[in-house]
N, C-alpha and C positions, 0 to 999 in steps of 0.2 A: 623503413617500416620493419618492426620486429614481429616475430611470430607469437611470442607468449601472450601479448594483449589480444590478438586475434583469436587464440584458442580460448582464453578466458571469456571473451565476448560470445564465442560460440557456445560454450558451457552455459552462460547466462540465458542466451535466447532458447536453448534446448529446455531449461528449467522453466521459462516462461511458457513454452509450448506445452509442457507437461501439465502446468497448472491450468491453462486454458481447456485442455482436454480431459480434465479430471474435476468436473463440477462438484460443488459442496453437497448437493442432493440431486437425485433424479426427479424428485417431486416438483411439479409446475406451481410453485408458490413463490411470492416475493421473499427475498432475502435481505434481512435487516441486520446490519453489522454495527456493533458498538466499538468506538475507538476512544483513546484518551490516554493521559499519563497514568503511572502507577497510583492507585488509591484514589482515582478520580470519582469513583462510585459507579463504574460501568456494571459490574456483577449485581450490585444492589438494585440498580435500576432495572436490569433485565429480569431479575426476580419478581419485581413489581409488575412489570409489563406482561409477563408470562403467568402471573398468579401463583407463583411458587412463593407464597407468604409464610405459611406455617413451617415448611421445610424447604431450605435453599436447595435450588438445582446448581446455580451459579455460586461457587464459594466466595465468601467475602471475609476480608480481614484487614488489619491495618498495614499488613505487609504484602509483598507480591504473592498472589495466589494463582493466577492464570498464566501458565507458561506455554500453552498451545491453544489453538482455537477450539473452543467448546460450543457444540451445536445443540439447539433445542428446537424442536419442531412442534408447531401447534396446529390446529385445524386450518388456520389462515396464513401463517407465516413460518419462516425458518429464521431463528435468531442466532447470531454469532457473537460470542464473547471473545475478545482478543486480548493478548498480553499487553502490558503497559508499553507505551512506546519508548519510554525513557529508562526501562529496567536494564537492558544490555542490548547489544547489537543483534544477538540471536533472536531475542524476543521482538525486537522491532522488525526484523526480516519475516518472522513467523506472523506477526500482526498484519503485515501488508499483503500476505497472501490472499486474504479474501476480499480485497478491494475490487478486483475486476469482476468478481462474481456477486457483488453486492448490489441490490436495487435501490436501497435507502442506507444511508449512513447516518448514524446517531454519533455526533462527535461530543463527548462528555467532558466538561471542564469544571473542576472544583473551584468555586468562586472566591479565591483568596486574593485575586488580582486579575490583571489582564492575561491574554494569551502569551504563553512562553514562545521563545524562538522555534522550538521543535515542533510546537503545535501549529504555528503559522506555517512552517515548512510542510507539515503533513497535510494541512488544508490545501495547500497549493497543489500537492501531489494528487489528492482526491479530486480536486476541481479539473485537473488535466485529465484524469481517468474518466470522469463523468461527461466531460465536453458540455454541450448545450443542456444536458440534464442537470447539471450541478446546482443550479439555483433553486430548483424544487426538491431535489433528492438528497440534499445535504442539510441535516437539521443539527443545530447546536443546542446542547442541554447544559444549562447551569445546575449542577446537582448540589445536593446538601443545602438547599435554600434555607433551611430552618437554622442554620448556623450563623447567618449573617442578617443584619438589618435590612429592611426593604430598601432604605436609602442607598446603602452600600451596594446591593444587588443591582439596583437601577444604574448606579455609576459604572459598575463593572460591565453591565450589558451595553451600555452606551460606548464604553471604550472598545469592547469587542467588536461592535458594529463598525467603528471607525477603522480598526485593524483590518477586518474583512474587506471593507471597501477599498482600503489601500492595497492590500496584498493579493486579493482574489477577485476584485473588481465587482463584487455584489455583496449584499447583506443577507445572509440566510435566515430562516425563521429560527428564533431563539426562545426557548422555554426555560423558566425558572421552576425547578421541580424539588420535591422533598419526599424521598422515599419513606423516611420515618413518619411523616404525618399520614401518608397514604396507608402504611402498614398498621399504624395505631388506629387510624379511622376505620379501616376494614375490620380489625379484630374487636374494636368496641362499638361498631356499627354507628360512627359519628360521621354523618354526611359532610358536615362543615370541614372536618379535617381532611376528608377525601377530596372535597372540592378545592381547598386551599393548598393541596399538594400539587395540583395542575397535572398529575399523572394522566387523568382521564382526558383532559385536553390534549395531551401528547398523544395518546392513543387514537384519538379522533382524527388528529392531523396526519399521523402515520397511514391510517385507513384512507383518508382523502387522497394522500400522495400515491399510495399503492394502486388505488382505482383509477386515478387520472393519468398514471404512466402507462404508456403503451409498450409492453415488453422492453423495459430499459436494459435488462440483462442481455437480451438478444442483440439489441443495438450496440451496446457497449462491447460485447464479446466480438461482434462482427468487426467493430472498428479497431479492437485490439489485434484481431487476426490480421486484418489489412496492414496495420503498423508492423506487426511481427514479420509478415511476408517481405514488406519492403526492407526491413533491417537484415533479414536473412539473405536477400538478393544482394544488398550492399556489402554484406559480409563476404558473399560468394565472389564478388568482383574483387574485393580486396585480397582475398586469398588467392585468386587467380593471378592478381598482379604480383603478389609475393612470390608465387611459383615461377612466373616469368622472369622476375627479377633475379631469383636464385639461380635459375638456369642460365641466365645471361652472365652472371657473376662466375658460375662454374666453367662455362664455355671460355670466358675470358682467362680463367685461371689455367685451364688446359692449353689455350693458345700460347700463353706466357711460358708454361712449362715446356711445350713443344719447341717454341723458339729458343729456350734456353738449352734444350738438348741438342737442337741442331747447331747452335753456336758452339756447344761444347764438342760435338762431333767435328765441326769444321777445325777447331783449334787442335784436336787429336790428329786429324788427317794432315794438318799443316806440320806438326812435330814429326809424324811419320815420314813425310816427304823430305824434311831436312835431314833426317837421320840416313835415308837412302842415299842422299847426295854427298854425305860425308865419306 
């Protein structure tokens, strides 16, 4: 057993401890976190959900905009916009910081095809984090629905359902939304566009999940603390074992050294005796 991996694990566990002890907000409100690949439409969707329609709060662009978690608090919820999972390793690490403190996850997917490998892996991570709450509190959102035909959207949704069933063992609620329709409908007072954007349906579902969930953040934080304590105790035993092993090796080295010294002294004494006899 080497010391370097144990030290690296200790640093990781300390980082996790700090994250658990540093809540996103002191307010007693459900935390809704949006995750997805770069340019999946996370920021645009959050602007619509938070009614930042005329002036963006969450910056949007065709390239990477969000490099750190950005927070927006409303009267009812706390929204988190996270960096794209595929931008770089640093962004992915930053994005995952809010997972343990989220009550509801909006997993945003741009419907150009099925889920990519990184998306599937992240859904597996979220499922593990949420435990028995995952099926209700993870919501998949197909963004930019106005860019594809309804037939293709339905095909993509069906494929994602199959992927979810295969990789996370359940099918989450999936919404096909269009931020463009919602924004245009709101600005031009066109109820049909607002309705066909499905943003209001998503809002209603978020509200229902938030109201039906009994302190998911407390439950998940408690579970995370239990796991962390177990990991720290296991690491403590490994470090203790490493220390005992190191002491044993050191004692053996000293024993061998002392034996060598005694042998050398015996040899010298033998030579000295021969010299006296000559």
